[in-house]
C-alpha positions in Angstrom: 95.8 -2.4 -11.3 96.0 1.2 -12.5 93.1 0.4 -14.9 91.0 -0.8 -11.9 91.6 2.4 -10.1 90.7 4.4 -13.1 87.5 2.5 -13.5 86.6 3.0 -9.9 87.2 6.7 -10.1 85.1 6.9 -13.3 82.2 5.1 -11.5 82.6 7.4 -8.6 82.5 10.5 -10.8 79.5 9.1 -12.7 77.7 8.5 -9.4 78.5 12.0 -8.2 77.2 13.5 -11.5 74.1 11.4 -11.2 73.5 12.7 -7.7 73.9 16.3 -8.9 71.4 15.7 -11.7 69.0 14.2 -9.1 69.5 17.2 -6.8 68.9 19.7 -9.6 65.8 17.8 -10.7 64.4 17.6 -7.1 64.4 21.4 -6.6 62.2 23.8 -8.4 64.5 25.6 -10.8 61.8 26.7 -13.2 62.2 30.3 -11.9 65.9 30.2 -12.5 66.6 29.1 -16.0 70.3 29.8 -15.7 71.0 26.8 -13.5 73.7 24.9 -15.2 76.6 22.9 -13.8 77.5 21.7 -10.4 78.3 25.0 -8.8 75.0 26.5 -10.0 73.1 23.5 -8.6 74.9 23.9 -5.2 74.3 27.7 -5.1 70.6 27.3 -5.9 70.3 24.5 -3.4 71.8 26.7 -0.7 69.4 29.5 -1.7 66.4 27.2 -1.4 67.6 25.7 1.9 68.2 29.2 3.4 64.7 30.2 2.2 63.1 27.1 3.7 65.0 27.6 7.0 63.7 31.2 7.2 60.2 29.9 6.5 60.5 27.2 9.2 61.8 29.8 11.7 58.9 32.1 11.0 56.4 29.2 11.3 57.9 28.2 14.6 57.6 31.7 16.0 54.0 31.9 14.8 53.3 28.6 16.4 54.7 29.7 19.7 52.6 32.8 19.6 49.5 30.8 18.8 50.2 28.3 21.6 50.6 31.2 24.0 47.4 32.7 22.9 45.6 29.4 23.1 46.8 28.9 26.7 45.6 32.4 27.6 42.2 31.8 26.0 41.9 28.4 27.8 42.8 30.1 31.2 40.1 32.8 30.5 37.6 30.1 29.6 38.3 28.2 32.8 37.9 31.3 34.9 34.5 32.0 33.2 33.4 28.4 33.8 34.4 28.8 37.5 32.4 32.1 37.7 29.4 30.5 36.1 29.6 27.6 38.5 29.8 30.0 41.5 26.8 31.9 40.2 24.7 28.7 39.9 
């Protein structure tokens, strides 16, 4: 029974180690050659996620600005079309 538990725990550790390897491989660590071990992989993953979140936030703000500008231009266009229709 104790042997079964030890085997299960080993499989669990092996699976976790495999997931860390996959996580490390899925991120671009070429710029950071010092990435070794689980703590480094987690630290680098957090850095990448924070960087991506900042990029997403910036893009969302830029998109909101562009949508607002697009709405303004569309309103201006409609006003010009109305003025043209009145002149005709």
